[in-house]
A tleap script that builds the chain and sets N, CA, C and O, in Angstrom:
source leaprc.protein.ff14SB
mol = sequence {
  NMET ALA THR THR GLN ASP LEU ASN LEU PHE
  GLN LYS ILE GLU ASP ALA ILE THR GLN LEU
  ARG PRO PHE LEU GLU ALA ASP GLY GLY ASP
  ILE ARG LEU LEU ARG ILE GLU ASP ASN VAL
  ALA LYS VAL LYS LEU LEU GLY ALA CYS GLN
  SER CYS ASN MET SER ALA MET THR LEU LYS
  ALA GLY VAL GLU GLU ALA VAL LYS ARG VAL
  ALA PRO GLU ILE VAL ARG VAL GLU ALA VAL
  GLU CGLU
}
set mol.1.N position { -21.858 0.603 -17.600 }
set mol.1.CA position { -22.316 0.017 -16.344 }
set mol.1.C position { -21.104 -0.378 -15.499 }
set mol.1.O position { -20.220 -1.093 -15.970 }
set mol.2.N position { -21.068 0.081 -14.279 }
set mol.2.CA position { -19.939 -0.201 -13.397 }
set mol.2.C position { -20.024 -1.613 -12.831 }
set mol.2.O position { -21.089 -2.085 -12.435 }
set mol.3.N position { -18.887 -2.259 -12.806 }
set mol.3.CA position { -18.821 -3.602 -12.229 }
set mol.3.C position { -18.545 -3.500 -10.739 }
set mol.3.O position { -18.201 -2.435 -10.227 }
set mol.4.N position { -18.700 -4.615 -10.057 }
set mol.4.CA position { -18.390 -4.653 -8.624 }
set mol.4.C position { -16.923 -4.311 -8.391 }
set mol.4.O position { -16.581 -3.622 -7.430 }
set mol.5.N position { -16.059 -4.799 -9.280 }
set mol.5.CA position { -14.628 -4.499 -9.166 }
set mol.5.C position { -14.384 -2.992 -9.301 }
set mol.5.O position { -13.594 -2.423 -8.548 }
set mol.6.N position { -15.058 -2.348 -10.257 }
set mol.6.CA position { -14.932 -0.902 -10.431 }
set mol.6.C position { -15.400 -0.155 -9.181 }
set mol.6.O position { -14.755 0.793 -8.734 }
set mol.7.N position { -16.517 -0.592 -8.632 }
set mol.7.CA position { -17.051 0.055 -7.430 }
set mol.7.C position { -16.127 -0.137 -6.242 }
set mol.7.O position { -15.954 0.778 -5.436 }
set mol.8.N position { -15.529 -1.323 -6.124 }
set mol.8.CA position { -14.578 -1.578 -5.033 }
set mol.8.C position { -13.348 -0.683 -5.162 }
set mol.8.O position { -12.866 -0.142 -4.167 }
set mol.9.N position { -12.843 -0.527 -6.382 }
set mol.9.CA position { -11.685 0.332 -6.615 }
set mol.9.C position { -12.031 1.778 -6.277 }
set mol.9.O position { -11.253 2.464 -5.614 }
set mol.10.N position { -13.182 2.240 -6.724 }
set mol.10.CA position { -13.627 3.600 -6.435 }
set mol.10.C position { -13.697 3.814 -4.923 }
set mol.10.O position { -13.262 4.849 -4.419 }
set mol.11.N position { -14.245 2.835 -4.204 }
set mol.11.CA position { -14.377 2.953 -2.750 }
set mol.11.C position { -13.020 2.966 -2.061 }
set mol.11.O position { -12.826 3.711 -1.101 }
set mol.12.N position { -12.085 2.161 -2.531 }
set mol.12.CA position { -10.733 2.159 -1.950 }
set mol.12.C position { -10.088 3.535 -2.090 }
set mol.12.O position { -9.463 4.041 -1.158 }
set mol.13.N position { -10.248 4.124 -3.262 }
set mol.13.CA position { -9.663 5.444 -3.495 }
set mol.13.C position { -10.373 6.494 -2.642 }
set mol.13.O position { -9.726 7.368 -2.065 }
set mol.14.N position { -11.690 6.409 -2.563 }
set mol.14.CA position { -12.457 7.322 -1.700 }
set mol.14.C position { -11.970 7.231 -0.252 }
set mol.14.O position { -11.817 8.251 0.421 }
set mol.15.N position { -11.729 6.016 0.219 }
set mol.15.CA position { -11.261 5.819 1.593 }
set mol.15.C position { -9.898 6.469 1.810 }
set mol.15.O position { -9.661 7.085 2.849 }
set mol.16.N position { -9.003 6.335 0.832 }
set mol.16.CA position { -7.677 6.957 0.945 }
set mol.16.C position { -7.803 8.472 0.990 }
set mol.16.O position { -7.122 9.132 1.775 }
set mol.17.N position { -8.666 9.019 0.155 }
set mol.17.CA position { -8.875 10.473 0.129 }
set mol.17.C position { -9.491 10.949 1.439 }
set mol.17.O position { -9.135 12.015 1.941 }
set mol.18.N position { -10.405 10.171 1.992 }
set mol.18.CA position { -11.042 10.524 3.257 }
set mol.18.C position { -10.005 10.657 4.375 }
set mol.18.O position { -10.140 11.508 5.254 }
set mol.19.N position { -8.987 9.827 4.338 }
set mol.19.CA position { -7.925 9.903 5.350 }
set mol.19.C position { -7.132 11.210 5.235 }
set mol.19.O position { -6.643 11.733 6.237 }
set mol.20.N position { -7.008 11.727 4.023 }
set mol.20.CA position { -6.247 12.962 3.796 }
set mol.20.C position { -7.086 14.224 3.951 }
set mol.20.O position { -6.552 15.312 4.172 }
set mol.21.N position { -8.379 14.074 3.835 }
set mol.21.CA position { -9.282 15.230 3.814 }
set mol.21.C position { -9.063 16.211 4.976 }
set mol.21.O position { -9.057 17.417 4.729 }
set mol.22.N position { -8.883 15.764 6.226 }
set mol.22.CA position { -8.698 16.740 7.316 }
set mol.22.C position { -7.506 17.672 7.090 }
set mol.22.O position { -7.556 18.839 7.478 }
set mol.23.N position { -6.445 17.174 6.472 }
set mol.23.CA position { -5.273 18.012 6.211 }
set mol.23.C position { -5.582 19.066 5.147 }
set mol.23.O position { -5.133 20.208 5.247 }
set mol.24.N position { -6.347 18.677 4.133 }
set mol.24.CA position { -6.736 19.622 3.090 }
set mol.24.C position { -7.710 20.658 3.639 }
set mol.24.O position { -7.596 21.850 3.352 }
set mol.25.N position { -8.661 20.191 4.425 }
set mol.25.CA position { -9.659 21.100 5.002 }
set mol.25.C position { -9.019 22.103 5.958 }
set mol.25.O position { -9.482 23.238 6.071 }
set mol.26.N position { -7.962 21.689 6.642 }
set mol.26.CA position { -7.280 22.591 7.575 }
set mol.26.C position { -6.702 23.806 6.854 }
set mol.26.O position { -6.536 24.871 7.450 }
set mol.27.N position { -6.400 23.640 5.573 }
set mol.27.CA position { -5.882 24.745 4.765 }
set mol.27.C position { -6.958 25.372 3.883 }
set mol.27.O position { -6.648 26.163 2.992 }
set mol.28.N position { -8.223 25.022 4.127 }
set mol.28.CA position { -9.323 25.622 3.389 }
set mol.28.C position { -9.623 24.957 2.053 }
set mol.28.O position { -10.298 25.544 1.207 }
set mol.29.N position { -9.129 23.740 1.856 }
set mol.29.CA position { -9.354 23.059 0.588 }
set mol.29.C position { -10.082 21.739 0.757 }
set mol.29.O position { -10.477 21.361 1.861 }
set mol.30.N position { -10.250 21.056 -0.347 }
set mol.30.CA position { -10.870 19.735 -0.355 }
set mol.30.C position { -10.592 19.106 -1.711 }
set mol.30.O position { -10.025 19.740 -2.601 }
set mol.31.N position { -10.996 17.858 -1.856 }
set mol.31.CA position { -10.782 17.118 -3.091 }
set mol.31.C position { -11.956 16.171 -3.280 }
set mol.31.O position { -12.514 15.653 -2.313 }
set mol.32.N position { -12.328 15.949 -4.546 }
set mol.32.CA position { -13.419 15.027 -4.848 }
set mol.32.C position { -12.971 14.095 -5.967 }
set mol.32.O position { -12.463 14.543 -6.996 }
set mol.33.N position { -13.164 12.798 -5.757 }
set mol.33.CA position { -12.895 11.813 -6.799 }
set mol.33.C position { -14.049 11.844 -7.791 }
set mol.33.O position { -15.201 11.630 -7.414 }
set mol.34.N position { -13.746 12.109 -9.054 }
set mol.34.CA position { -14.779 12.202 -10.077 }
set mol.34.C position { -14.985 10.880 -10.800 }
set mol.34.O position { -16.112 10.408 -10.951 }
set mol.35.N position { -13.877 10.289 -11.246 }
set mol.35.CA position { -13.970 9.056 -12.033 }
set mol.35.C position { -12.598 8.414 -12.149 }
set mol.35.O position { -11.579 8.991 -11.768 }
set mol.36.N position { -12.605 7.215 -12.680 }
set mol.36.CA position { -11.365 6.491 -12.957 }
set mol.36.C position { -11.398 6.129 -14.439 }
set mol.36.O position { -12.348 5.504 -14.911 }
set mol.37.N position { -10.359 6.524 -15.166 }
set mol.37.CA position { -10.258 6.237 -16.597 }
set mol.37.C position { -8.884 5.658 -16.876 }
set mol.37.O position { -7.868 6.284 -16.572 }
set mol.38.N position { -8.848 4.461 -17.454 }
set mol.38.CA position { -7.573 3.831 -17.827 }
set mol.38.C position { -6.572 3.830 -16.670 }
set mol.38.O position { -5.404 4.173 -16.851 }
set mol.39.N position { -7.033 3.450 -15.501 }
set mol.39.CA position { -6.210 3.373 -14.287 }
set mol.39.C position { -5.636 4.725 -13.855 }
set mol.39.O position { -4.600 4.783 -13.193 }
set mol.40.N position { -6.311 5.794 -14.229 }
set mol.40.CA position { -5.961 7.138 -13.780 }
set mol.40.C position { -7.147 7.675 -12.984 }
set mol.40.O position { -8.266 7.746 -13.491 }
set mol.41.N position { -6.891 8.050 -11.738 }
set mol.41.CA position { -7.940 8.632 -10.902 }
set mol.41.C position { -8.039 10.115 -11.226 }
set mol.41.O position { -7.061 10.853 -11.111 }
set mol.42.N position { -9.222 10.541 -11.629 }
set mol.42.CA position { -9.465 11.943 -11.971 }
set mol.42.C position { -10.152 12.600 -10.783 }
set mol.42.O position { -11.219 12.165 -10.350 }
set mol.43.N position { -9.531 13.649 -10.262 }
set mol.43.CA position { -10.055 14.334 -9.081 }
set mol.43.C position { -10.269 15.810 -9.389 }
set mol.43.O position { -9.685 16.359 -10.324 }
set mol.44.N position { -11.106 16.428 -8.596 }
set mol.44.CA position { -11.321 17.877 -8.686 }
set mol.44.C position { -10.853 18.489 -7.379 }
set mol.44.O position { -11.280 18.081 -6.299 }
set mol.45.N position { -9.970 19.473 -7.488 }
set mol.45.CA position { -9.516 20.206 -6.321 }
set mol.45.C position { -10.530 21.298 -6.017 }
set mol.45.O position { -11.017 21.975 -6.924 }
set mol.46.N position { -10.842 21.464 -4.754 }
set mol.46.CA position { -11.879 22.405 -4.330 }
set mol.46.C position { -11.317 23.419 -3.346 }
set mol.46.O position { -10.271 23.200 -2.734 }
set mol.47.N position { -12.021 24.522 -3.206 }
set mol.47.CA position { -11.641 25.543 -2.231 }
set mol.47.C position { -10.250 26.089 -2.494 }
set mol.47.O position { -9.877 26.353 -3.637 }
set mol.48.N position { -9.493 26.255 -1.430 }
set mol.48.CA position { -8.156 26.829 -1.534 }
set mol.48.C position { -7.212 25.960 -2.361 }
set mol.48.O position { -6.225 26.463 -2.897 }
set mol.49.N position { -7.499 24.674 -2.472 }
set mol.49.CA position { -6.631 23.779 -3.246 }
set mol.49.C position { -6.626 24.135 -4.736 }
set mol.49.O position { -5.656 23.849 -5.439 }
set mol.50.N position { -7.697 24.751 -5.214 }
set mol.50.CA position { -7.779 25.106 -6.634 }
set mol.50.C position { -6.696 26.089 -7.050 }
set mol.50.O position { -6.155 25.993 -8.151 }
set mol.51.N position { -6.383 27.024 -6.184 }
set mol.51.CA position { -5.443 28.070 -6.563 }
set mol.51.C position { -4.118 28.001 -5.802 }
set mol.51.O position { -3.263 28.872 -5.967 }
set mol.52.N position { -3.947 26.995 -4.989 }
set mol.52.CA position { -2.725 26.894 -4.180 }
set mol.52.C position { -1.531 26.525 -5.059 }
set mol.52.O position { -1.619 25.624 -5.893 }
set mol.53.N position { -0.426 27.222 -4.865 }
set mol.53.CA position { 0.763 26.918 -5.658 }
set mol.53.C position { 1.428 25.606 -5.230 }
set mol.53.O position { 2.333 25.124 -5.911 }
set mol.54.N position { 0.996 25.038 -4.133 }
set mol.54.CA position { 1.530 23.756 -3.662 }
set mol.54.C position { 0.624 22.582 -4.044 }
set mol.54.O position { 0.924 21.442 -3.693 }
set mol.55.N position { -0.469 22.837 -4.750 }
set mol.55.CA position { -1.439 21.780 -5.039 }
set mol.55.C position { -0.840 20.650 -5.876 }
set mol.55.O position { -1.195 19.489 -5.671 }
set mol.56.N position { 0.050 20.959 -6.805 }
set mol.56.CA position { 0.666 19.902 -7.619 }
set mol.56.C position { 1.501 18.972 -6.743 }
set mol.56.O position { 1.488 17.755 -6.929 }
set mol.57.N position { 2.224 19.550 -5.792 }
set mol.57.CA position { 3.035 18.728 -4.892 }
set mol.57.C position { 2.140 17.921 -3.951 }
set mol.57.O position { 2.411 16.747 -3.699 }
set mol.58.N position { 1.094 18.530 -3.438 }
set mol.58.CA position { 0.150 17.827 -2.575 }
set mol.58.C position { -0.482 16.666 -3.319 }
set mol.58.O position { -0.627 15.573 -2.771 }
set mol.59.N position { -0.855 16.902 -4.557 }
set mol.59.CA position { -1.476 15.865 -5.370 }
set mol.59.C position { -0.520 14.702 -5.594 }
set mol.59.O position { -0.913 13.544 -5.455 }
set mol.60.N position { 0.723 14.994 -5.935 }
set mol.60.CA position { 1.704 13.957 -6.251 }
set mol.60.C position { 2.204 13.258 -4.988 }
set mol.60.O position { 2.142 12.032 -4.890 }
set mol.61.N position { 2.693 14.022 -4.038 }
set mol.61.CA position { 3.337 13.439 -2.859 }
set mol.61.C position { 2.347 12.975 -1.798 }
set mol.61.O position { 2.659 12.086 -1.007 }
set mol.62.N position { 1.173 13.563 -1.775 }
set mol.62.CA position { 0.201 13.193 -0.753 }
set mol.62.C position { -0.884 12.278 -1.276 }
set mol.62.O position { -0.968 11.109 -0.899 }
set mol.63.N position { -1.706 12.820 -2.144 }
set mol.63.CA position { -2.874 12.088 -2.629 }
set mol.63.C position { -2.470 10.874 -3.461 }
set mol.63.O position { -2.941 9.766 -3.206 }
set mol.64.N position { -1.607 11.073 -4.447 }
set mol.64.CA position { -1.246 9.962 -5.326 }
set mol.64.C position { -0.578 8.824 -4.556 }
set mol.64.O position { -0.870 7.654 -4.806 }
set mol.65.N position { 0.304 9.152 -3.635 }
set mol.65.CA position { 0.968 8.105 -2.843 }
set mol.65.C position { -0.031 7.333 -1.996 }
set mol.65.O position { 0.047 6.108 -1.910 }
set mol.66.N position { -0.968 8.036 -1.370 }
set mol.66.CA position { -1.984 7.373 -0.543 }
set mol.66.C position { -2.876 6.476 -1.398 }
set mol.66.O position { -3.222 5.367 -0.991 }
set mol.67.N position { -3.240 6.954 -2.566 }
set mol.67.CA position { -4.104 6.179 -3.456 }
set mol.67.C position { -3.373 4.931 -3.954 }
set mol.67.O position { -3.947 3.842 -3.967 }
set mol.68.N position { -2.129 5.081 -4.357 }
set mol.68.CA position { -1.360 3.935 -4.871 }
set mol.68.C position { -1.128 2.874 -3.799 }
set mol.68.O position { -0.996 1.692 -4.115 }
set mol.69.N position { -1.077 3.288 -2.544 }
set mol.69.CA position { -0.913 2.313 -1.454 }
set mol.69.C position { -2.116 1.386 -1.359 }
set mol.69.O position { -1.959 0.187 -1.132 }
set mol.70.N position { -3.310 1.930 -1.531 }
set mol.70.CA position { -4.529 1.113 -1.411 }
set mol.70.C position { -4.995 0.543 -2.742 }
set mol.70.O position { -5.745 -0.432 -2.781 }
set mol.71.N position { -4.546 1.158 -3.834 }
set mol.71.CA position { -4.967 0.723 -5.172 }
set mol.71.C position { -3.761 0.779 -6.111 }
set mol.71.O position { -3.634 1.712 -6.903 }
set mol.72.N position { -2.875 -0.219 -6.024 }
set mol.72.CA position { -1.642 -0.193 -6.824 }
set mol.72.C position { -1.871 -0.187 -8.333 }
set mol.72.O position { -0.965 0.151 -9.094 }
set mol.73.N position { -3.066 -0.557 -8.769 }
set mol.73.CA position { -3.348 -0.545 -10.201 }
set mol.73.C position { -3.519 0.874 -10.755 }
set mol.73.O position { -3.496 1.075 -11.969 }
set mol.74.N position { -3.689 1.850 -9.868 }
set mol.74.CA position { -3.786 3.248 -10.297 }
set mol.74.C position { -2.378 3.739 -10.645 }
set mol.74.O position { -1.459 3.647 -9.831 }
set mol.75.N position { -2.224 4.258 -11.857 }
set mol.75.CA position { -0.906 4.699 -12.303 }
set mol.75.C position { -0.623 6.153 -11.944 }
set mol.75.O position { 0.533 6.541 -11.777 }
set mol.76.N position { -1.684 6.961 -11.826 }
set mol.76.CA position { -1.492 8.343 -11.386 }
set mol.76.C position { -2.842 8.963 -10.995 }
set mol.76.O position { -3.911 8.424 -11.283 }
set mol.77.N position { -2.744 10.092 -10.341 }
set mol.77.CA position { -3.918 10.888 -9.963 }
set mol.77.C position { -3.787 12.226 -10.672 }
set mol.77.O position { -2.751 12.886 -10.580 }
set mol.78.N position { -4.829 12.623 -11.373 }
set mol.78.CA position { -4.815 13.881 -12.121 }
set mol.78.C position { -5.928 14.801 -11.632 }
set mol.78.O position { -7.050 14.360 -11.382 }
set mol.79.N position { -5.601 16.080 -11.500 }
set mol.79.CA position { -6.619 17.089 -11.205 }
set mol.79.C position { -7.221 17.541 -12.524 }
set mol.79.O position { -6.502 17.897 -13.458 }
set mol.80.N position { -8.544 17.524 -12.591 }
set mol.80.CA position { -9.252 17.934 -13.804 }
set mol.80.C position { -10.394 18.871 -13.415 }
set mol.80.O position { -10.814 18.924 -12.259 }
set mol.81.N position { -10.873 19.591 -14.390 }
set mol.81.CA position { -12.101 20.359 -14.203 }
set mol.81.C position { -13.243 19.421 -14.597 }
set mol.81.O position { -13.088 18.609 -15.509 }
set mol.82.N position { -14.356 19.523 -13.938 }
set mol.82.CA position { -15.483 18.632 -14.243 }
set mol.82.C position { -15.872 18.803 -15.640 }
set mol.82.O position { -16.802 18.147 -16.107 }
savepdb mol mol.pdb
quit
């Protein structure tokens, strides 16, 4: 059962991703937050982001930095398959 704190953290991360989404969509990609486990945000890369050779850099330098700014308790962002 998710707590209010868990839901607030999830929403903060969703908000950070929403800010980045137009840049990903411009290149034919997208990202979805799946879950948070042990302070690691698990995301799924969609569209062109799945096969892009720059996706690891985008995830680290773009998504992870944006997420850590709004949710410093997150230690990293990982791309996973559902």
